[in-house]
N, C-alpha and C positions, 0 to 999 in steps of 0.2 A: 504494499500499499504506499503510495506516495503522499508525503506530507508537504503541504504548501505553506510557506511562511513569507508574507510580503516583506518587501525591503523596509518599509515603514516600521513594521513590527520588529524586524531585526535590529533597526536603529534604536527603538525603544528598549530593547533588551540590554543595551549598553548602560542604561540607567537603572541600577538595582532598586527594586521597589521597596525592599526592607529599609535601605538607607534613605530613600525618598520619604517614606512615612515617618521615619525617626526624625528627620529634619522638619517635617510638617508639625509634629508634636513639639519639638524643641522651640520653634519659632512661633507656635500657637497661630499658625497661618489660617487654619480653618475654624477659628474660634467663632466667627460670626457668619460663616458660610451656611447658606440655606439651599443645598441641593447641587451647586456647582463646585466641585472639589478642586483642590490644587492640582491633582493629577489630570483632571479634565482640562484645566487651563494650560497645563504643561503640554499635553498632547495637541491641543488647539494651536498653541504657539509654535510648536515644532512643525506641525503641518503647515502653518503659515510660512515659516522660513523655507522649508523644503519645497513647497509648492509655489513659492515666489508670489504669494497672494498680496495684493495691494490694498485691499479693503476688508472690512468686517464681512461684507456681503459675500466676497469671494471665499473667505475662510468658512463661513457658515454653510454656504452652498456646497463647497467642496467636501466638508465633513458630512453633510447630509446625503451626499451622493454615495458615500461608502458607509452608510449607517449600519448595515449588517456586520461589517468587519469591526466597527467601533465597539460593538457589544463584547467582542472577544478581548478588547483592550480595557474594558471596564468603564466605559463612558457612554453617555448619550450625546448626540449632536446638540450643542448649545444653541439657544436663540441669540439673535444679534444683540438684543438689549442686555442679556445676561453676560455675554462675552465682553461687551463694552463696559459694563459696570465692573466686572472682575479686573479688567485691564486698568481702568481708571482709578480704582481704589487701591490697587497694588498691595493687597494683604500677603501675596506670595512672593513678592520681589526679593526680599532678603533670603528667603528660603531657596529661591532659584539660584541665587549666587552661591550659596553653600553647597548645593547639589553640583554645580559646575566645578567647584573646587574638589569635591569627592571624586568625580568622574576623571578629572585630570590626574589625580593621585593614583587611580586605579590603573591607568595606562602606562 
């Protein structure tokens, strides 16, 4: 049986989830989150960078087009207003910096 793993999924495997959630708890990044997690924001922003999206609409529509595959990554496609609010209020920003340091140390 052949197992298919998308390139996007392979890139996400470079970011250890255990370390990710440890940093979320350390920074209390999801303290006031109501449904849209830091992991969801991270996946959305990574999709934005890799897909060279220039607007929220491109990000949201791109994520919505591969909705079935997002379930395997543990997120639902965000609404445009939700993504805008998450980016604007920046609760996860410090945590994302810590994650980048961890990933650089792992390599």
